[in-house]
N, CA, C and O atoms as a MOPAC input file, in Angstrom:
PM7 MOZYME 1SCF
protein

 N     51.89400 1   135.36600 1    60.68500 1
 C     51.61500 1   134.36500 1    61.61300 1
 C     52.64100 1   133.14300 1    61.58500 1
 O     52.77400 1   132.36900 1    62.53300 1
 N     53.31000 1   133.06800 1    60.45800 1
 C     54.43000 1   132.10500 1    60.00700 1
 C     55.65300 1   132.67900 1    60.76700 1
 O     56.40500 1   131.98400 1    61.45000 1
 N     55.78900 1   134.12400 1    60.56800 1
 C     57.08600 1   134.64400 1    61.29100 1
 C     57.02400 1   134.37300 1    63.05900 1
 O     58.04100 1   134.15700 1    63.71800 1
 N     55.85200 1   134.42500 1    63.55300 1
 C     55.54900 1   134.25400 1    64.88800 1
 C     55.83900 1   132.79900 1    65.23300 1
 O     56.38100 1   132.53300 1    66.30600 1
 N     55.47400 1   131.77300 1    64.30100 1
 C     55.71200 1   130.42500 1    64.53700 1
 C     57.29900 1   130.09000 1    64.63200 1
 O     57.86700 1   129.49300 1    65.54600 1
 N     57.91800 1   130.68100 1    63.33900 1
 C     59.40500 1   130.48100 1    63.41300 1
 C     60.19900 1   131.02400 1    64.60800 1
 O     61.19100 1   130.45200 1    65.06200 1
 N     59.64500 1   132.27500 1    65.12900 1
 C     60.17000 1   132.82700 1    66.29000 1
 C     59.87200 1   131.98200 1    67.62700 1
 O     60.74100 1   131.88500 1    68.49300 1
 N     58.80300 1   131.46900 1    67.74300 1
 C     58.43800 1   130.67400 1    68.79900 1
 C     59.52700 1   129.28800 1    68.64500 1
 O     60.18100 1   128.95400 1    69.63300 1
 N     59.64000 1   128.63100 1    67.52000 1
 C     60.32600 1   127.55600 1    67.43400 1
 C     61.80700 1   127.77500 1    67.81000 1
 O     62.46600 1   126.91400 1    68.39300 1
 N     62.30800 1   129.02300 1    67.42700 1
 C     63.69300 1   129.31200 1    67.71500 1
 C     63.79300 1   129.51900 1    69.27700 1
 O     64.79000 1   129.09800 1    69.86500 1
 N     62.91500 1   130.07300 1    69.86800 1
 C     62.76300 1   130.30400 1    71.29600 1
 C     62.83300 1   128.97600 1    71.92600 1
 O     63.64400 1   128.78500 1    72.83100 1
 N     62.07000 1   128.07200 1    71.52900 1
 C     61.95200 1   126.55100 1    71.97100 1
 C     63.30600 1   125.81500 1    71.69500 1
 O     63.74700 1   125.03100 1    72.53500 1
 N     63.90900 1   126.03900 1    70.62400 1
 C     65.35800 1   125.42700 1    70.57800 1
 C     66.23900 1   125.89500 1    71.44200 1
 O     67.09500 1   125.18900 1    71.97300 1
 N     66.07000 1   127.30400 1    71.67400 1
 C     67.11800 1   127.80100 1    72.65100 1
 C     66.91700 1   127.37000 1    73.99100 1
 O     67.89200 1   127.16300 1    74.71400 1
 N     65.62300 1   127.19500 1    74.44000 1
 C     65.31100 1   126.65200 1    75.64200 1
 C     65.70000 1   125.19200 1    75.98100 1
 O     66.07700 1   124.78400 1    77.08000 1
 N     65.53200 1   124.43700 1    74.77900 1
 C     65.93400 1   122.89500 1    74.84800 1
 C     67.42600 1   122.87900 1    74.97800 1
 O     67.90600 1   122.00700 1    75.70300 1
 N     68.20900 1   123.70700 1    74.38700 1
 C     69.67300 1   123.75800 1    74.47400 1
 C     70.09700 1   124.29800 1    75.97000 1
 O     71.13100 1   123.86100 1    76.47600 1
 N     69.39800 1   125.11800 1    76.56800 1
 C     69.72200 1   125.64100 1    77.93200 1
 C     69.48900 1   124.50700 1    79.05100 1
 O     70.21000 1   124.25800 1    80.01700 1
 N     68.22200 1   123.85300 1    78.64100 1
 C     67.95200 1   122.58000 1    79.62100 1
 C     68.92800 1   121.35000 1    79.40300 1
 O     69.29200 1   120.62300 1    80.32700 1
 N     69.29300 1   121.20500 1    78.14800 1
 C     70.42500 1   120.17900 1    77.81400 1
 C     71.78800 1   120.49400 1    78.71600 1
 O     72.41600 1   119.66000 1    79.36800 1
 N     72.06900 1   121.83500 1    78.59500 1
 C     73.33800 1   122.18700 1    79.17400 1
 C     73.13800 1   121.96300 1    80.75400 1
 O     74.12700 1   121.55500 1    81.36400 1
 N     71.94900 1   122.19200 1    81.47500 1
 C     71.54700 1   122.11700 1    82.70900 1
 C     71.87300 1   120.77600 1    83.09200 1
 O     72.60600 1   120.44400 1    84.02400 1
 N     71.09600 1   119.83200 1    82.07000 1
 C     71.19400 1   118.38100 1    82.40600 1
 C     72.57500 1   117.91700 1    82.49600 1
 O     72.90700 1   117.09800 1    83.35300 1
 N     73.36100 1   118.38400 1    81.68300 1
 C     74.87700 1   117.74200 1    81.37000 1
 C     75.48900 1   118.35400 1    82.67100 1
 O     76.28900 1   117.58700 1    83.20700 1
 N     75.32800 1   119.41700 1    83.23900 1
 C     75.95000 1   119.88000 1    84.44300 1
 C     75.47700 1   119.04200 1    85.52600 1
 O     76.29900 1   118.50200 1    86.26600 1
 N     74.26500 1   118.88400 1    85.68700 1
 C     73.69400 1   118.04400 1    86.84100 1
 C     74.30100 1   116.54600 1    86.72500 1
 O     74.65400 1   115.95400 1    87.74500 1
 N     74.39800 1   116.01300 1    85.56300 1
 C     74.86700 1   114.75600 1    85.38200 1
 C     76.44700 1   114.63300 1    85.86300 1
 O     76.86300 1   113.69700 1    86.54500 1
 N     77.23600 1   115.70800 1    85.40500 1
 C     78.68000 1   115.86400 1    85.82000 1
 C     78.80000 1   115.97500 1    87.45300 1
 O     79.66800 1   115.36400 1    88.07700 1
 N     77.90000 1   116.76100 1    88.02400 1
 C     77.82400 1   116.99200 1    89.48700 1
 C     77.51200 1   115.59400 1    89.98800 1
 O     78.25000 1   115.17100 1    90.87800 1
 N     76.59500 1   114.86300 1    89.58100 1
 C     76.02800 1   113.50600 1    90.23100 1
 C     77.20800 1   112.58000 1    89.99500 1
 O     77.47300 1   111.76500 1    90.87900 1
 N     78.00000 1   112.62700 1    88.80400 1
 C     79.11300 1   111.67500 1    88.89400 1
 C     80.32000 1   112.04600 1    89.89600 1
 O     81.00000 1   111.23000 1    90.51900 1
 N     80.42100 1   113.19200 1    89.91600 1
 C     81.48400 1   113.72600 1    91.16900 1
 C     81.18500 1   113.30700 1    92.42300 1
 O     82.04000 1   112.92100 1    93.22100 1
 N     79.74100 1   113.37400 1    92.69800 1
 C     79.38500 1   112.94700 1    93.91100 1
 C     79.38200 1   111.48900 1    94.12800 1
 O     79.68000 1   111.01400 1    95.22400 1
 N     79.08700 1   110.84500 1    93.22000 1
 C     79.23100 1   109.29600 1    93.28500 1
 C     80.72200 1   108.85200 1    93.40900 1
 O     81.14100 1   107.94200 1    94.12500 1
 N     81.33300 1   109.53300 1    92.71000 1
 C     82.96400 1   109.11100 1    92.91000 1
 C     83.54800 1   109.65400 1    94.35400 1
 O     84.50200 1   109.10600 1    94.90600 1
 N     82.98200 1   110.59500 1    94.80000 1
 C     83.24100 1   111.02700 1    96.04200 1
 C     82.66100 1   110.06800 1    97.13700 1
 O     83.37200 1   109.79600 1    98.10500 1
 N     81.52700 1   109.59600 1    97.03800 1
 C     81.04400 1   108.67000 1    97.89700 1
 C     81.73800 1   107.26200 1    98.01600 1
 O     81.65800 1   106.58600 1    99.04200 1
 N     82.47400 1   106.84400 1    96.81300 1
 C     83.14500 1   105.72900 1    96.67000 1
 C     84.45800 1   105.82500 1    97.46400 1
 O     84.92400 1   104.86800 1    98.08300 1
 N     85.06500 1   107.13200 1    97.40300 1
 C     86.18500 1   107.37100 1    98.18600 1
 C     85.77300 1   107.22300 1    99.77000 1
 O     86.67500 1   106.95500 1   100.56400 1
 N     84.70100 1   107.35800 1   100.15000 1
 C     84.36800 1   107.11500 1   101.46900 1
 C     84.41600 1   105.75400 1   101.87500 1
 O     84.67800 1   105.48400 1   103.04700 1
 N     84.16300 1   104.75100 1   100.92500 1
 C     84.35700 1   103.29200 1   101.20200 1
 C     85.65300 1   102.80900 1   101.39700 1
 O     85.92300 1   101.67900 1   101.80300 1
 N     86.59500 1   103.84500 1   101.04500 1
 C     87.94500 1   103.52500 1   101.35400 1
 C     88.36300 1   103.88200 1   102.71800 1
 O     87.77100 1   104.81000 1   103.26900 1
 N     89.32800 1   103.25300 1   103.34400 1
 C     90.01200 1   103.68900 1   104.62900 1
 C     91.47600 1   103.76100 1   104.36600 1
 O     92.08400 1   102.88300 1   103.75500 1
 N     91.99700 1   104.79600 1   104.83000 1
 C     93.45900 1   104.97600 1   104.72300 1
 C     94.08300 1   105.04900 1   106.03100 1
 O     93.61900 1   105.83900 1   106.85400 1
 N     95.12500 1   104.28700 1   106.33600 1
 C     95.70800 1   104.29100 1   107.79100 1
 C     97.33000 1   104.79100 1   107.21100 1
 O     97.88700 1   104.46700 1   106.16300 1
 N     97.70900 1   105.49200 1   108.07400 1
 C     99.24600 1   106.10700 1   107.97300 1
 C     99.92800 1   105.42100 1   108.99600 1
 O     99.51500 1   105.45200 1   110.15600 1
 N    101.11700 1   104.69600 1   108.60100 1
 C    101.73300 1   103.97900 1   109.61600 1
 C    103.17000 1   104.57800 1   109.56500 1
 O    103.70300 1   104.85500 1   108.49000 1
 N    103.73400 1   104.75400 1   110.68300 1
 C    105.05100 1   105.33600 1   111.02400 1
 C    105.84400 1   104.34300 1   111.21200 1
 O    105.56000 1   103.61600 1   112.16400 1
 N    106.89800 1   104.04300 1   110.50200 1
 C    107.91100 1   103.10500 1   110.70600 1
 C    109.02600 1   103.42900 1   111.57400 1
 O    110.08100 1   103.75800 1   111.03200 1
 N    108.95400 1   103.38800 1   112.82300 1
 C    110.06100 1   103.94100 1   113.75600 1
 C    111.62700 1   103.51700 1   113.27200 1
 O    112.57600 1   104.29300 1   113.38600 1
 N    111.74000 1   102.04100 1   112.66700 1
 C    112.76700 1   101.55200 1   112.25100 1
 C    113.45300 1   102.33200 1   111.20000 1
 O    114.66200 1   102.55400 1   111.26800 1
 N    112.66900 1   102.77800 1   110.17300 1
 C    113.21100 1   103.43100 1   108.90900 1
 C    113.20600 1   104.84800 1   109.02300 1
 O    114.09200 1   105.52400 1   108.50100 1
 N    111.98000 1   105.49600 1   109.87000 1
 C    111.60500 1   106.83600 1   110.04200 1
 C    110.68600 1   107.17700 1   108.92700 1
 O    110.27800 1   108.33700 1   108.87100 1
 N    110.25900 1   106.20500 1   107.91500 1
 C    109.29300 1   106.53100 1   106.91400 1
 C    108.02800 1   106.27100 1   107.30700 1
 O    107.84600 1   105.39600 1   108.15300 1
 N    107.00200 1   106.94900 1   106.78700 1
 C    105.53300 1   106.90200 1   106.74700 1
 C    104.91100 1   106.02200 1   105.48400 1
 O    105.40300 1   106.13300 1   104.36200 1
 N    104.01200 1   105.31400 1   105.70000 1
 C    103.50800 1   104.56900 1   104.77900 1
 C    101.88800 1   104.56500 1   104.76700 1
 O    101.24000 1   104.22200 1   105.75600 1
 N    101.27700 1   104.99800 1   103.49600 1
 C     99.95000 1   105.00900 1   103.49900 1
 C     99.29800 1   103.70600 1   103.07100 1
 O     99.51900 1   103.34000 1   101.91700 1
 N     98.52400 1   102.95900 1   103.84600 1
 C     98.04100 1   101.73400 1   103.65800 1
 C     96.48000 1   101.95100 1   103.51600 1
 O     95.75400 1   102.27600 1   104.45600 1
 N     96.10200 1   101.75200 1   102.35500 1
 C     94.45100 1   102.01800 1   102.11400 1
 C     93.79600 1   100.66600 1   101.57000 1
 O     94.40700 1    99.74100 1   101.03600 1
 N     92.54900 1   100.73800 1   101.79300 1
 C     91.80300 1    99.47200 1   101.30900 1
 C     90.46000 1    99.86100 1   101.73200 1
 O     90.20500 1   100.83100 1   102.44500 1
 N     89.43900 1    98.85400 1   101.13400 1
 C     88.12000 1    98.92200 1   101.41800 1
 C     87.53100 1    98.95600 1   102.68800 1
 O     87.86300 1    98.02300 1   103.41900 1
 N     86.69600 1    99.83100 1   103.18300 1
 C     86.19600 1    99.80600 1   104.44000 1
 C     85.58700 1    98.52100 1   105.07400 1
 O     85.41500 1    98.49000 1   106.29300 1
 N     85.27100 1    97.50900 1   104.32700 1
 C     84.65900 1    96.37300 1   104.61800 1
 C     85.64000 1    95.27500 1   104.86600 1
 O     85.32200 1    94.14000 1   105.22100 1
 N     86.90300 1    95.71500 1   104.64400 1
 C     87.97500 1    94.63100 1   105.19800 1
 C     88.55700 1    94.56900 1   106.67100 1
 O     88.26100 1    95.46700 1   107.46000 1
 N     89.37300 1    93.53200 1   107.05000 1
 C     89.59800 1    93.50700 1   108.40300 1
 C     90.96600 1    94.17600 1   108.67100 1
 O     91.75800 1    94.38100 1   107.75100 1
 N     91.20000 1    94.48000 1   109.83500 1
 C     92.35900 1    94.94800 1   110.45600 1
 C     93.38600 1    94.18700 1   109.83200 1
 O     94.29600 1    94.78100 1   109.25400 1
 N     93.35300 1    92.96900 1   109.87800 1
 C     94.41100 1    91.96700 1   109.33800 1
 C     94.85500 1    92.32200 1   107.98800 1
 O     96.04500 1    92.36000 1   107.67500 1
 N     93.82900 1    92.59700 1   107.14500 1
 C     94.04100 1    92.98600 1   105.81100 1
 C     94.79000 1    93.98500 1   105.72600 1
 O     95.56100 1    94.00000 1   104.76700 1
 N     94.81200 1    95.14700 1   106.69700 1
 C     95.63700 1    96.27900 1   106.58000 1
 C     97.05400 1    95.95200 1   107.02400 1
 O     98.04300 1    96.51600 1   106.55500 1
 N     97.09200 1    94.99500 1   107.97100 1
 C     98.31000 1    94.67700 1   108.46400 1
 C     99.29300 1    93.79600 1   107.49800 1
 O    100.52300 1    93.82900 1   107.45900 1
 N     98.56600 1    93.15500 1   106.88200 1
 C     99.29700 1    92.29800 1   105.71200 1
 C     99.66000 1    93.27800 1   104.70600 1
 O    100.81500 1    93.22700 1   104.28300 1
 N     98.77600 1    94.27300 1   104.19400 1
 C     99.30200 1    95.12200 1   103.32300 1
 C    100.63700 1    95.97600 1   103.69200 1
 O    101.49800 1    96.32000 1   102.88200 1
 N    100.62600 1    96.23000 1   105.02400 1
 C    101.79000 1    97.15100 1   105.64000 1
 C    103.02100 1    96.19200 1   105.56200 1
 O    104.11000 1    96.62800 1   105.19100 1
 N    102.83800 1    94.84500 1   105.92400 1
 C    103.97000 1    93.93100 1   105.87200 1
 C    104.48500 1    93.85900 1   104.31800 1
 O    105.65900 1    93.89200 1   103.95100 1
 N    103.46100 1    93.76500 1   103.59800 1
 C    103.83900 1    93.66100 1   102.09100 1
 C    104.51500 1    95.01200 1   101.71100 1
 O    105.48000 1    94.90400 1   100.95500 1
 N    104.27200 1    95.89300 1   101.99200 1
 C    104.67600 1    97.48500 1   101.72000 1
 C    106.15200 1    97.61500 1   102.18000 1
 O    107.02600 1    98.11200 1   101.47000 1
 N    106.36500 1    97.10300 1   103.48700 1
 C    107.75100 1    97.32800 1   103.87000 1
 C    108.64300 1    96.10400 1   103.67700 1
 O    109.78300 1    96.03300 1   104.13600 1
 N    108.13300 1    95.28200 1   103.06600 1
 C    108.73800 1    94.15200 1   102.62200 1
 C    109.64500 1    93.31700 1   103.78200 1
 O    110.86900 1    93.19400 1   103.82100 1
 N    108.60300 1    92.77500 1   104.73300 1
 C    109.33200 1    92.17900 1   105.80100 1
 C    108.20400 1    91.06500 1   106.20900 1
 O    107.03600 1    91.18000 1   105.83700 1
 N    108.64100 1    90.03800 1   106.96300 1
 C    107.68400 1    89.03900 1   107.44500 1
 C    107.63500 1    89.39200 1   108.85900 1
 O    108.63900 1    89.78900 1   109.45000 1
 N    106.40900 1    89.24900 1   109.46300 1
 C    105.83700 1    89.39400 1   110.78200 1
 C    106.86600 1    88.62000 1   111.68700 1
 O    107.26200 1    87.50500 1   111.34800 1
 N    107.28600 1    89.22200 1   112.82800 1
 C    108.17300 1    88.49600 1   113.57900 1
 C    107.18800 1    88.64000 1   115.11500 1
 O    106.45300 1    89.59900 1   115.35000 1
 N    107.36600 1    87.59700 1   115.92500 1
 C    106.47800 1    87.52900 1   117.26500 1
 C    106.70700 1    88.82100 1   118.12700 1
 O    105.83900 1    89.24000 1   118.89300 1
 N    107.88600 1    89.40800 1   117.96400 1
 C    108.05800 1    90.59800 1   118.87800 1
 C    107.93500 1    91.93100 1   118.11300 1
 O    108.43400 1    92.95000 1   118.59000 1
 N    107.32700 1    91.94300 1   117.02300 1
 C    106.99500 1    93.10400 1   116.22000 1
 C    105.89600 1    93.91700 1   117.06600 1
 O    105.01400 1    93.32200 1   117.68500 1
 N    106.00100 1    95.23200 1   117.05300 1
 C    105.13300 1    96.05300 1   117.63100 1
 C    104.32800 1    97.06400 1   116.68400 1
 O    104.93600 1    97.79400 1   115.90100 1
 N    102.99200 1    97.07200 1   116.78900 1
 C    102.10300 1    97.92000 1   115.91100 1
 C    101.08000 1    98.56600 1   116.89600 1
 O    100.31100 1    97.84500 1   117.53100 1
 N    101.07200 1    99.63200 1   116.99700 1
 C    100.15400 1   100.34800 1   117.87200 1
 C     99.40800 1   101.45400 1   117.29900 1
 O     99.87000 1   102.02300 1   116.31000 1
 N     98.23500 1   101.84600 1   117.84200 1
 C     97.47500 1   103.02000 1   117.45000 1
 C     98.08500 1   104.10900 1   118.24200 1
 O     98.13500 1   104.11100 1   119.47200 1
 N     98.62800 1   105.20200 1   117.32700 1
 C     99.34600 1   106.21600 1   117.96100 1
 C     98.43800 1   107.00900 1   119.01900 1
 O     99.02500 1   107.41700 1   120.02100 1
 N     97.15700 1   107.25300 1   118.90800 1
 C     96.35700 1   108.13200 1   119.64200 1
 C     96.05500 1   107.44700 1   120.92400 1
 O     95.83700 1   108.19500 1   121.87700 1
 N     95.99800 1   106.07400 1   121.14300 1
 C     95.64400 1   105.33100 1   122.35900 1
 C     96.89600 1   104.87900 1   122.76800 1
 O     97.13900 1   104.99700 1   123.96900 1
 N     97.90800 1   104.29700 1   121.91300 1
 C     98.98600 1   103.47600 1   122.44400 1
 C     98.72300 1   101.94300 1   122.29200 1
 O     99.59200 1   101.07200 1   122.27500 1
 N     97.35400 1   101.76200 1   122.18300 1
 C     97.06500 1   100.14000 1   122.20100 1
 C     97.44600 1    99.41700 1   121.14400 1
 O     97.56800 1    99.98200 1   120.05700 1
 N     97.70900 1    97.99400 1   121.28300 1
 C     98.22600 1    97.22900 1   120.30600 1
 C     97.11500 1    97.06100 1   119.04700 1
 O     95.91100 1    96.96800 1   119.28500 1
 N     97.53300 1    97.04100 1   118.00500 1
 C     96.78700 1    97.00800 1   116.82900 1
 C     96.38600 1    95.45500 1   116.41500 1
 O     95.33500 1    95.07900 1   115.89700 1
 N     97.67500 1    94.57300 1   116.84400 1
 C     97.47800 1    93.10200 1   116.49000 1
 C     96.22400 1    92.63500 1   117.18500 1
 O     95.46100 1    91.90200 1   116.55500 1
 N     95.96000 1    92.95700 1   118.31600 1
 C     95.01100 1    92.30600 1   119.03500 1
 C     93.60200 1    92.47200 1   118.40400 1
 O     92.66000 1    91.76600 1   118.76600 1
 N     93.50900 1    93.24700 1   117.63000 1
 C     92.08400 1    93.68900 1   116.88100 1
 C     92.17700 1    93.31900 1   115.44600 1
 O     91.50600 1    93.89800 1   114.59200 1
 N     93.10200 1    92.24300 1   115.14500 1
 C     93.18300 1    91.89900 1   113.67600 1
 C     91.84400 1    91.42500 1   113.01100 1
 O     91.50600 1    91.60300 1   111.84100 1
 N     91.13800 1    90.76600 1   114.03000 1
 C     89.91100 1    90.07100 1   113.43200 1
 C     88.78400 1    91.07500 1   113.18500 1
 O     87.79000 1    90.68300 1   112.57300 1
 N     88.85600 1    92.24600 1   113.58100 1
 C     87.74400 1    93.26900 1   113.58400 1
 C     87.77100 1    93.92600 1   112.12600 1
 O     88.80400 1    93.95900 1   111.45800 1
 N     86.63200 1    94.41000 1   111.71800 1
 C     86.34200 1    95.19900 1   110.65600 1
 C     87.15600 1    96.64900 1   110.77600 1
 O     87.15300 1    97.29500 1   111.82400 1
 N     87.79000 1    97.04100 1   109.68000 1
 C     88.57400 1    98.17600 1   109.94900 1
 C     87.77600 1    99.35200 1   110.02300 1
 O     88.26300 1   100.28400 1   110.66300 1
 N     86.72400 1    99.50100 1   109.54000 1
 C     85.92300 1   100.77500 1   109.79200 1
 C     85.42900 1   100.95600 1   111.14700 1
 O     85.38700 1   102.05300 1   111.70300 1
 N     85.00200 1    99.70400 1   111.74200 1
 C     84.58500 1    99.64800 1   113.08700 1
 C     85.77500 1   100.04800 1   114.05600 1
 O     85.63000 1   100.89800 1   114.93400 1
 N     87.00000 1    99.34700 1   113.82200 1
 C     88.03200 1    99.43800 1   114.49400 1
 C     88.53200 1   101.10200 1   114.55400 1
 O     88.95000 1   101.62000 1   115.59000 1
 N     88.44100 1   101.61200 1   113.62600 1
 C     89.05200 1   102.98900 1   113.26000 1
 C     87.96300 1   103.88600 1   114.13700 1
 O     88.33800 1   104.77300 1   114.90400 1
 N     86.68100 1   103.57200 1   113.94400 1
 C     85.59300 1   104.36900 1   114.71500 1
 C     85.89400 1   104.32800 1   116.16700 1
 O     85.99400 1   105.40300 1   116.75800 1
 N     86.05500 1   103.16500 1   116.84100 1
 C     85.90100 1   102.72500 1   118.02400 1
 C     87.20400 1   102.75500 1   118.72500 1
 O     87.20800 1   103.17300 1   119.88300 1
 N     88.22100 1   102.39600 1   118.22100 1
 C     89.59500 1   102.25600 1   118.77900 1
 C     90.67200 1   103.13200 1   118.46800 1
 O     91.62600 1   103.29400 1   119.22800 1
 N     90.52400 1   103.78400 1   117.20800 1
 C     91.75500 1   104.10300 1   116.72600 1
 C     91.34800 1   105.30800 1   115.63300 1
 O     91.60500 1   105.18200 1   114.43600 1
 N     90.70700 1   106.44700 1   116.16400 1
 C     90.20400 1   107.52600 1   115.37600 1
 C     91.00800 1   108.12400 1   114.55400 1
 O     90.60100 1   108.38900 1   113.42200 1
 N     92.20800 1   108.43200 1   114.91800 1
 C     93.05800 1   109.24400 1   113.99500 1
 C     93.64000 1   108.32900 1   112.78100 1
 O     94.05100 1   108.81600 1   111.72700 1
 N     93.62200 1   107.17200 1   113.02300 1
 C     94.00600 1   106.23400 1   111.99800 1
 C     95.54900 1   106.30300 1   111.54900 1
 O     96.04300 1   106.04600 1   110.45100 1
 N     96.17900 1   106.75000 1   112.79600 1
 C     97.70700 1   106.62400 1   112.49900 1
 C     98.25300 1   105.56300 1   113.42600 1
 O     98.04200 1   105.57500 1   114.63800 1
 N     98.98300 1   104.62500 1   112.78300 1
 C     99.61600 1   103.58400 1   113.62500 1
 C    101.21400 1   103.64900 1   113.65400 1
 O    101.79500 1   104.26700 1   112.76200 1
 N    101.85900 1   103.07200 1   114.57800 1
 C    103.43700 1   103.14700 1   114.85800 1
 C    103.71600 1   101.77500 1   114.77400 1
 O    103.13000 1   100.90900 1   115.42400 1
 N    104.77000 1   101.55600 1   113.83000 1
 C    105.29600 1   100.02700 1   113.65200 1
 C    106.79200 1   100.15500 1   114.32900 1
 O    107.50700 1   101.12600 1   114.07900 1
 N    107.18800 1    99.13200 1   115.17600 1
 C    108.51100 1    98.99200 1   115.55100 1
 C    108.82800 1    97.41400 1   115.39000 1
 O    108.24900 1    96.58100 1   116.08600 1
 N    109.79200 1    97.07000 1   114.41700 1
 C    110.31300 1    95.80900 1   114.16700 1
 C    110.84900 1    95.19200 1   115.42600 1
 O    111.42900 1    95.82100 1   116.31100 1
 N    110.58200 1    93.80100 1   115.42500 1
 C    111.08000 1    93.06900 1   116.49600 1
 C    112.73700 1    93.07800 1   116.76600 1
 O    113.17000 1    92.87800 1   117.90100 1
 N    113.46800 1    93.28200 1   115.82900 1
 C    114.97100 1    93.41400 1   115.86500 1
 C    115.41100 1    94.47100 1   115.73200 1
 O    115.00000 1    95.04200 1   114.72200 1
 N    116.22200 1    95.11100 1   116.43700 1
 C    116.86800 1    96.49500 1   116.40700 1
 C    115.82000 1    97.48900 1   116.32000 1
 O    115.50800 1    97.82900 1   115.17900 1
 N    115.20100 1    98.03600 1   117.31200 1
 C    114.08400 1    99.01800 1   117.24400 1
 C    114.73000 1   100.33200 1   116.69600 1
 O    115.71700 1   100.26900 1   115.96200 1
 N    114.07400 1   101.72000 1   117.11700 1
 C    114.58600 1   102.71900 1   116.54800 1
 C    115.79100 1   103.20000 1   117.19600 1
 O    116.50200 1   104.04800 1   116.65700 1
 N    116.05600 1   102.68600 1   118.34400 1
 C    117.24700 1   103.11100 1   118.96900 1
 C    118.56100 1   102.53600 1   118.47700 1
 O    119.70000 1   102.81800 1   118.84900 1
 N    118.16500 1   101.68500 1   117.57700 1
 C    119.43600 1   100.80500 1   116.82900 1
 C    120.20400 1    99.83400 1   117.67600 1
 O    121.21400 1    99.23700 1   117.30300 1
 N    119.59800 1    99.72700 1   118.92000 1
 C    120.41000 1    98.70300 1   119.87100 1
 C    120.49100 1    97.26200 1   119.56000 1
 O    119.48000 1    96.70400 1   119.13400 1
 N    121.48500 1    96.66200 1   119.71200 1
 C    121.76400 1    95.30500 1   119.35100 1
 C    122.15600 1    94.33100 1   120.56700 1
 O    123.09100 1    94.58800 1   121.32500 1
 N    121.43800 1    93.31500 1   120.66500 1
 C    121.99800 1    92.47300 1   121.93600 1
 C    122.94500 1    91.43100 1   121.35900 1
 O    122.58600 1    90.57600 1   120.55000 1
 N    124.09400 1    91.55500 1   121.80200 1
 C    125.01800 1    90.24300 1   121.69900 1
 C    124.80900 1    89.10100 1   122.65000 1
 O    124.69100 1    89.32500 1   123.85500 1
 N    124.76300 1    88.00100 1   122.20400 1
 C    124.62800 1    86.94500 1   122.97000 1
 C    125.52500 1    85.87200 1   122.74400 1
 O    125.45100 1    84.85200 1   123.42900 1

């Protein structure tokens, strides 16, 4: 009888170890899922700067405004906004500045689904033309 009790105790130990392994695996999967969900709370906008030819990734929280992303862009390109700067949604051609007050997630969903903007600075655009006056 003692032999069978020891055998059963050993079986239970192995079963507990298997269950602990399963629990650890499920915990790891859950942490990955939660991390993945956090990434969905972020919005990434790609901005093509026609003046430099460079692309910039501008990312931030989905609850922020379009203006937040505009400000991040200007900081990233190290410029001050000028009245004749142009920033447009690439897929629609629509002006981004006019939507600065909107939530970025709503704006992206309703007005600029591809999240790709094009920037042209107010002085000397992509064609390099300069006006002499």
